[in-house]
N, C-alpha and C positions, 0 to 999 in steps of 0.2 A: 520610419522609426519614430517611436514616441519621444516626447520631450524628456529631458533628464528627470524632471519631477515625476512624470507619469510612469516611467519604467521603474523608478525606485518605489513608488506607491504600489504598482502592480506586483513587483517582486516581493516586497515586504508582506503584502496580503497573502500572496501565494505561499510563501514559505511559512507564514504563521498558520494558515489553515491546514497545510499538509503536516506540519509538526504537531498540531493539536490532534489531528486524525491519527497520526502515527503513534502518538502517546497512548491514546485509548486502545488502539489495536494491540500494542505491545503489552499494555496492562492486562488485557484479557488473555493474551497468549501465555504470559507467565502465570497468571492466576489459574488457568486450566492445567498448566504443568504442575503447580503446587497441589491443586485439587486431586489430580490423578496420583501424585506421589503419596499424599496423605490417605486417600481412600482405598487404593489398591496395594500400595507398598510393593509394587512389582516392577522390576527392571524391564521385563518384556513389554508391559503396558506403556511404560515411558518410551521405549524404543519405537513402538508402533505409533505413538502420538508424534514423536519427532519426525518419523518418516512421513506421516500424513501431513505434517505442517511444513515439510521441506521439499519433498519430491515433486508435488504439483508445480511449485514455483520454479524449481530447477528445469522441469520439462517444458513449461509453458513460456518461460522468459524469452527464448529465441524467437518464438512465433509472435509474442507480444511486441518485440522490437520492430518487427515488420509492420504490425498493425499501427504502431505509433508513427511510422513513416507514411502509411497509406491513408489513415483516417484522422478525423478531428481529435486532437490529443486532449483537449479540454473535456470533451464528451466521454472519451475513454476513461479518464481519471474519475469523472463523476459516476459512471456506470460501475466501474470496478469497486470504488469505495461504497457505493450503494449496495452492491451484492454482499460485500463483507459485513456491512451494518445489518442488512436484512437477515443474513444467516445467523448473526449473533442475537438479533431480536427474537427470532424463532426459537433459538436455543434457550433464551431466558424464559420465554413463555412456557416451553415444555418443562423446564426445571421447576418453574412456579406451580405447574400442574402436577408435579410429582414424578415426572419421568427423569430419572437420574442415571440412565444407562450410560456406561462408558463409551459404547459404540457411537452414541450421539456426538460425543466430544470429538471422536475421530473423524466422523463425517463432516462436521462443521469446520474442523481444523483443515481438512482437505479443500473445502469450498473457500475458506478464507485465504488459503495458500494460493488458490487459482486467482482470486482477486488481487492478491499482492503481486503475483507474477505478471499481471497486466499493469497495475498501478505504478510499481517501482520504475521500470524502464521508461514509462510514459512521462513520469515526472521529470526524469533526467532529460528526455527529449524535448519537453516543453520549455525548459529554462532558456535555451538559446533564443526562443521566440520573444522572451521578455527582457533579456539582458543584452546590452551592447557587447560585442565581441571582446573588447579590451577589459571588460569587467567580469567576464564569465568565469575565469579561474577563481577569482575572489569569492564570487557568489556560490560556486560549487563547493569551495572550502567551507563557507558558512553553513551550507546545507549538510555537508558531512559532519561538521561539528554538532549541529542540532540533532542529527540522527544518532550520533555517538552518545550525546547527553541523554537522549531518550532511552537508549539501550542500557545505559548505566543505571538510570534511576528506576526504570519500570520494574525490574525484578525485585528491588527492595520495597518499593511502594506497593506492589501487588501482594507481597508477603505480609506487609503491615495491614493492608485492607482485608486480607483473608481472616485476620484475627478480630476484626472489628465489624465486618458485615458479611452476610451470606453471598455466595458467588453470583447469585442471580442479580444482585444490585450492581456488582462489578460489570456484569454483562451489559447492563443499561448504560454504564459509563461510556463504553465503546460506541453504543448507538448514538449517544448525545454528541460525543467528540466527532464522529463521522458526519453527523448532520451539520455541525458547525463548519467543518472543512468543506463540505459540499456547498453549503449556502454561500460561504465566502467566495469560492471559485465560481459559482453560478452567477452571482449578482454583483460582485465587486471587482473581480479580476477581468480586465478587458484584454483579450488576445484574439487576433484574427486567426482563422484556420490557415495552416501553412499551405503553400502553393500546390504541393503534390496531392493533398487531400481534396483540393477543389477541382483537379483535373481528372480525366479518365486515366486508368492505369494501363500503360503500354506494356508492362511486363507482368507475367504471371506471379502469383504469390510466392511460389517456390523458387522462381528465378530471382525475385527480390532477395529472398533469404540466402540463396547461393552467392549472390554478389556481396552481401554483407559478410558472410564467412570468408570469402576471397579477400575482401578488404582487410579484415583482421589478420589473415595469414600473411598478406603482402606488406603490412605496415607494422613492423615489430614494435616501434615506439608507441 
């Protein structure tokens, strides 16, 4: 176990980087929503966008939970955040080139949702590696508060930015915040790969998933 000073430093850096990254992602998510609302004025288009931005996360999250138990969590977060940022960067370039098709927003929303479906459970799984057991509830509460603050502020700020800058500029905000989060995690947060990721897997992937669902079913609390 790291010293008291080291775990606090690691946790502070980790939460800071992930909050910055989440803020950029949320800003873009709501900006796209406002853009579709203003450009199409269609409830059907909004529904399609919401489904594209939600269903992939919902479907992938149980699988991602198993990945977080079997593989290096730090690398999973970096890869998923990179995929989200790269998809947003491609979208920004296409918009700058004049391709403003709504279907592009749907495709990128789906890709971003897949990345979120991996990143979110992996962040939760990594925290116990950084935080002593007796401090974990408090740190989880801090993380939840930070996430709630981001979700509260990002719709308002994205709406304000839409009036002051083209949406392509807002896309680049997500790329920058994701890069900050990745660099902090890559170079400044020190965490060892957990034991299961370093060993050969005795159970199959789906057996691991079955055991996870069984645990949830048998532990009501």
